[in-house]
C-alpha positions in Angstrom: 78.7 -106.2 -20.0 77.4 -106.5 -16.4 74.3 -104.5 -15.6 75.0 -101.1 -13.7 72.6 -98.7 -11.8 73.3 -95.1 -11.6 71.1 -92.6 -9.6 67.8 -91.7 -10.2 67.1 -89.9 -13.4 69.6 -91.2 -15.4 70.0 -94.0 -18.2 69.7 -97.8 -17.1 72.0 -99.9 -19.0 71.5 -103.7 -18.9 73.4 -106.7 -20.5 73.3 -106.6 -24.3 69.7 -107.7 -25.3 68.1 -106.6 -22.1 67.2 -103.5 -23.5 67.7 -100.0 -21.7 65.5 -97.5 -19.5 66.1 -93.7 -19.9 63.8 -90.3 -19.0 62.6 -88.1 -21.8 62.4 -84.4 -21.9 58.4 -84.5 -21.5 58.6 -86.3 -18.2 58.1 -89.8 -19.2 60.1 -93.0 -19.3 61.0 -95.0 -22.1 62.3 -98.5 -22.2 63.8 -99.6 -25.8 64.7 -103.5 -26.5 65.2 -105.2 -29.7 62.4 -107.7 -30.9 63.2 -110.7 -32.7 62.9 -109.2 -35.9 66.0 -107.2 -35.4 63.5 -103.8 -34.8 64.0 -101.5 -32.0 60.7 -101.3 -30.1 59.8 -98.5 -27.5 58.0 -98.5 -24.6 56.2 -95.2 -23.0 55.4 -95.1 -19.5 54.8 -92.2 -17.0 57.2 -93.6 -14.3 60.3 -95.4 -14.3 58.8 -98.2 -12.0 56.2 -98.4 -14.7 58.6 -98.6 -18.0 60.7 -101.3 -15.9 57.9 -103.4 -15.7 57.0 -102.7 -19.0 60.1 -103.9 -20.4 60.3 -107.0 -18.2 57.1 -107.9 -19.5 58.2 -107.6 -23.0 61.4 -109.2 -22.8 59.8 -112.3 -21.0 57.3 -112.6 -24.0 60.2 -112.2 -26.6 62.3 -115.0 -24.6 59.2 -117.1 -24.5 58.3 -116.8 -28.4 55.2 -114.9 -27.8 54.1 -112.2 -30.3 55.8 -109.0 -29.9 53.5 -105.8 -30.5 54.7 -104.1 -33.6 52.1 -101.0 -33.9 53.1 -97.6 -32.7 50.1 -96.0 -33.5 46.9 -95.1 -31.3 43.7 -96.7 -30.7 42.2 -94.2 -33.1 44.8 -95.0 -35.8 44.0 -98.8 -35.4 40.3 -98.3 -36.0 40.7 -95.9 -38.7 42.4 -98.8 -40.6 40.2 -101.3 -39.2 36.6 -99.9 -40.0 36.5 -99.6 -43.9 37.8 -103.2 -44.2 34.7 -104.5 -42.1 32.6 -102.8 -44.5 32.6 -105.8 -46.9 32.2 -108.3 -44.0 28.9 -107.3 -42.3 25.9 -105.9 -43.2 25.7 -101.9 -44.0 23.5 -101.2 -40.7 25.9 -103.2 -38.5 28.8 -101.3 -40.2 26.9 -98.1 -39.3 26.4 -99.1 -36.0 30.0 -99.9 -35.3 31.0 -96.3 -36.7 28.6 -94.6 -34.4 29.8 -96.6 -31.3 33.4 -96.0 -32.1 32.9 -92.2 -33.0 30.7 -91.6 -29.8 32.3 -93.7 -27.2 35.5 -95.5 -27.9 37.4 -92.6 -29.6 36.3 -90.1 -26.9 37.6 -92.6 -24.1 40.6 -94.3 -25.7 41.4 -92.8 -29.0 44.5 -90.8 -28.1 46.1 -94.2 -26.1 48.7 -95.8 -27.9 48.0 -99.4 -28.6 51.2 -100.4 -26.8 49.8 -98.7 -23.5 46.0 -99.5 -23.8 45.2 -101.8 -20.7 42.4 -103.5 -19.3 41.6 -100.4 -17.0 41.2 -98.1 -20.0 38.8 -100.5 -21.2 37.0 -100.7 -17.8 37.2 -96.8 -17.6 35.4 -96.5 -20.9 32.4 -98.9 -20.3 32.4 -97.0 -16.8 32.0 -93.6 -18.6 29.1 -94.8 -20.5 27.2 -96.1 -17.8 28.0 -93.1 -15.9 26.3 -90.7 -18.5 23.1 -92.5 -17.9 23.2 -94.9 -21.3 21.8 -98.5 -21.4 23.9 -101.3 -20.4 23.3 -102.6 -23.8 25.2 -99.7 -25.4 28.1 -100.4 -23.0 28.1 -104.1 -23.9 27.7 -103.6 -27.8 30.7 -100.8 -27.5 32.9 -103.0 -25.7 32.3 -105.8 -28.2 33.2 -103.6 -31.2 36.7 -102.8 -29.3 37.2 -106.4 -28.6 36.4 -107.5 -32.4 38.8 -104.7 -33.4 41.6 -105.7 -31.1 41.2 -109.6 -31.8 41.9 -108.5 -35.3 44.5 -106.5 -34.1 46.1 -109.7 -32.4 46.1 -111.9 -35.3 48.1 -109.4 -37.6 50.6 -109.2 -34.7 49.7 -105.4 -34.2 49.5 -106.0 -30.7 50.3 -109.0 -28.4 47.2 -109.3 -26.6 43.6 -108.2 -26.6 42.9 -106.3 -23.4 39.2 -106.0 -24.0 38.8 -109.8 -23.7 40.1 -109.2 -20.1 37.2 -106.8 -19.1 33.6 -108.4 -18.7 31.2 -106.3 -20.2 27.8 -105.4 -18.4 24.7 -107.8 -19.3 22.5 -106.5 -21.9 19.1 -104.7 -20.9 16.5 -107.0 -20.7 13.4 -106.2 -22.4 10.3 -107.6 -21.0 8.1 -109.1 -23.7 4.5 -107.5 -23.4 2.4 -109.7 -25.8 -1.2 -109.2 -26.5 -3.7 -112.3 -25.4 -6.4 -113.5 -27.8 -8.9 -110.7 -27.0 -6.5 -108.0 -27.3 -5.2 -109.5 -30.6 -8.6 -109.1 -31.6 -9.1 -105.8 -30.6 -6.1 -104.5 -32.2 -7.4 -106.2 -35.7 -10.8 -104.9 -35.2 -9.3 -101.4 -34.7 -7.5 -101.7 -37.9 -10.4 -102.7 -40.0 -10.7 -100.5 -43.3 -7.3 -99.1 -42.4 -4.8 -98.7 -45.5 -2.2 -100.7 -43.4 -4.9 -103.4 -42.3 -2.9 -106.4 -44.0 0.3 -105.6 -42.7 -1.4 -105.9 -39.3 -2.8 -108.9 -39.7 0.1 -110.6 -41.6 2.2 -109.3 -38.6 -0.2 -111.0 -35.9 -0.8 -114.3 -37.9 2.5 -115.0 -39.2 5.0 -113.5 -36.7 6.8 -112.0 -39.5 9.6 -109.2 -38.3 8.9 -105.6 -39.3 11.4 -105.3 -42.1 10.5 -108.6 -43.6 7.0 -106.9 -43.7 8.2 -103.9 -45.3 10.2 -105.9 -47.9 7.7 -108.2 -48.9 7.5 -108.1 -52.5 4.5 -109.2 -54.6 6.8 -111.9 -56.4 7.0 -113.6 -52.9 3.4 -113.8 -52.8 1.3 -116.6 -54.0 -2.4 -115.7 -52.8 -4.0 -118.7 -55.0 -1.9 -121.2 -52.8 -2.2 -119.2 -49.7 1.7 -118.8 -49.0 4.3 -116.2 -49.2 8.2 -116.4 -49.1 10.5 -114.4 -46.8 13.2 -113.9 -49.4 14.2 -109.8 -48.0 14.7 -107.7 -45.6 14.0 -103.8 -45.6 17.1 -101.8 -44.2 19.1 -98.8 -44.8 21.9 -99.1 -47.1 24.3 -96.6 -48.0 22.3 -95.7 -50.8 19.2 -95.5 -48.6 16.4 -98.2 -48.4 16.8 -101.4 -50.0 15.7 -104.8 -49.7 18.7 -107.0 -48.8 18.9 -110.9 -48.1 18.0 -112.2 -44.3 21.1 -113.2 -42.3 20.6 -116.4 -42.3 19.2 -119.7 -44.3 16.4 -120.2 -41.8 15.2 -116.5 -42.2 14.3 -117.4 -45.6 11.0 -119.3 -45.4 7.8 -120.1 -46.6 4.9 -119.2 -44.4 1.3 -120.7 -44.7 -1.5 -117.9 -44.6 -4.5 -117.8 -43.0 -7.8 -117.4 -44.9 -8.1 -113.9 -43.0 -4.7 -113.0 -44.2 -5.0 -114.1 -48.0 -8.4 -111.7 -47.8 -7.0 -108.9 -46.5 -3.9 -108.9 -48.7 -6.3 -109.5 -51.9 -8.0 -106.3 -50.9 -5.0 -104.4 -50.3 -3.6 -105.3 -53.9 -6.6 -103.9 -55.5 -6.3 -100.6 -53.4 -2.6 -100.5 -54.3 -3.3 -101.0 -58.1 -5.8 -97.9 -57.8 -3.1 -96.0 -56.2 -1.0 -96.7 -58.6 -3.0 -95.7 -61.6 -3.6 -92.2 -59.6 -0.1 -91.9 -59.3 1.0 -92.4 -63.0 4.3 -91.4 -64.1 5.2 -90.8 -60.3 4.7 -94.2 -59.2 7.9 -95.8 -58.4 7.7 -99.4 -58.9 9.8 -101.4 -56.4 7.5 -104.3 -56.3 6.8 -103.7 -52.4 3.4 -105.3 -51.0 3.5 -102.3 -48.5 4.6 -98.8 -49.8 4.0 -95.0 -50.0 1.3 -93.8 -52.1 4.1 -93.1 -54.3 5.2 -96.9 -54.5 8.6 -95.8 -52.4 9.6 -97.9 -49.3 8.4 -97.0 -45.8 10.7 -96.7 -42.9 10.2 -98.6 -39.9 10.1 -95.4 -37.6 7.6 -93.9 -39.5 5.6 -96.7 -39.6 5.8 -97.2 -35.7 5.3 -93.5 -34.7 2.6 -92.6 -37.7 0.5 -95.7 -37.9 1.4 -98.4 -35.0 1.3 -96.4 -32.1 -2.1 -94.4 -32.9 -3.7 -97.7 -33.8 -2.8 -99.3 -30.2 -4.2 -95.7 -28.9 -7.4 -96.5 -30.7 -7.8 -100.0 -29.7 -7.2 -99.0 -26.1 -4.1 -101.3 -25.8 -1.1 -100.6 -23.8 1.9 -99.3 -25.7 4.1 -101.9 -27.0 6.5 -102.3 -29.7 6.1 -103.5 -33.1 8.3 -106.5 -32.4 5.9 -107.4 -29.6 3.6 -108.7 -32.4 5.7 -111.3 -33.3 6.0 -112.3 -29.5 2.4 -112.4 -29.7 2.0 -114.6 -32.6 4.4 -116.9 -31.0 2.7 -116.9 -27.8 -0.8 -117.7 -29.2 0.3 -120.6 -31.2 2.1 -122.4 -28.0 -0.9 -121.5 -26.0 -3.2 -123.2 -28.7 -0.6 -126.5 -28.9 1.3 -125.7 -32.0 4.1 -128.2 -32.5 7.7 -125.9 -31.2 9.2 -127.4 -34.4 6.2 -125.5 -36.6 6.7 -122.6 -34.5 10.6 -122.2 -34.9 10.1 -122.7 -38.7 7.7 -120.3 -39.2 9.1 -117.4 -36.9 12.9 -118.6 -38.8 14.8 -119.3 -35.7 17.9 -121.1 -36.5 17.2 -124.0 -33.7 14.1 -124.6 -32.0 16.0 -124.6 -28.7 15.9 -120.7 -29.7 12.4 -120.8 -29.6 11.7 -122.8 -26.5 14.2 -120.5 -24.7 12.4 -117.6 -25.7 8.8 -118.4 -25.3 8.5 -121.1 -22.6 8.7 -118.8 -19.8 5.7 -116.7 -21.2 3.5 -120.0 -21.2 3.1 -121.2 -17.3 0.1 -123.1 -18.7 2.5 -125.5 -20.4 4.0 -126.7 -17.1 0.2 -127.3 -15.7 -0.1 -129.4 -18.6 2.7 -131.7 -17.7 1.4 -132.0 -14.1 -1.9 -132.8 -15.5 -0.4 -135.8 -17.5 1.7 -137.0 -14.6 -1.7 -137.4 -12.3 -3.5 -139.1 -15.2 -0.3 -141.6 -15.2 0.2 -142.0 -11.3 -2.8 -141.2 -9.6 -4.7 -143.9 -7.6 -8.1 -144.4 -9.6 -7.0 -143.1 -12.9 -7.3 -145.8 -15.9 -4.0 -146.7 -17.4 -4.0 -145.4 -21.4 -1.6 -147.9 -22.4 1.5 -145.6 -21.9 
């Protein structure tokens, strides 16, 4: 049957298989057609032209053998089904962050939009809304990444035909400038912590470059003071049942670390002090085998350690306010300035590749470039004796 077009507001009939377009009582326009699976699909748009374009695109995708979306729900419906399925696949802390970003940003901006109608413009508006609220580009970047991952899985299960979030370039994450301590400042920091209940933790942080979660998740079974070595096997993080020690993310993060004599001595003193605390607590002691814990043996939250102990210690030492993670950067920078091999630094920090270590810290050590220039002067400057290179 040949196509015929009636006046505006009437049904637009097409040849068999080409679908129809007609107005709805709510003022919107609906385009209907049959997908390859024999199911009738409907596309709702605000205007007649938008419905016509949507139908044309759907028919073209069908004729070219592309995936035809079969989802009729909203973005909120998708995320409601998708998020629980992610729980076994990622760390609990990551899953909880996904949930926060979905509830705070994705649902308010896109939750009521149907999957069939979600467009790159909608995703861009969500990103703009986050930035317009004064939140950081990092928050916008992570929110975009969560929606992109959910839509990627929706494409794989043929709920949608394309990932519109992948068509939107996310804002770059905010760059946090490293604020490392130099050797004199590091000495001042450790001197201010002498006799502190957490002295051994400060010394390990500066001399081993361990992450905060690794320090707070360190267990006595991981420490061999006679050999002067510890093994990083866990990371303290918040799980569904509270604080718990979980395995590090990567194989490289599970690593041995050789201890300085100062660190060995400090941990020995700390172990003796903890034994006295345990005896005093008696039956109230909770034995989690943690090296660093509360007076009751319970784990310590990272936020409490930073606010209650770390920041006051910086103030006593007369040092600028830095992040706890900057102690890790301090250790790496001091190693590089002292000529430690980058491969050793990588293995001690637990980076997966030495390239990550060099990319992270090379710009912090301008003296390294001075060394390369000095070597070239020795090789090629007149009057400089050859060393057989």
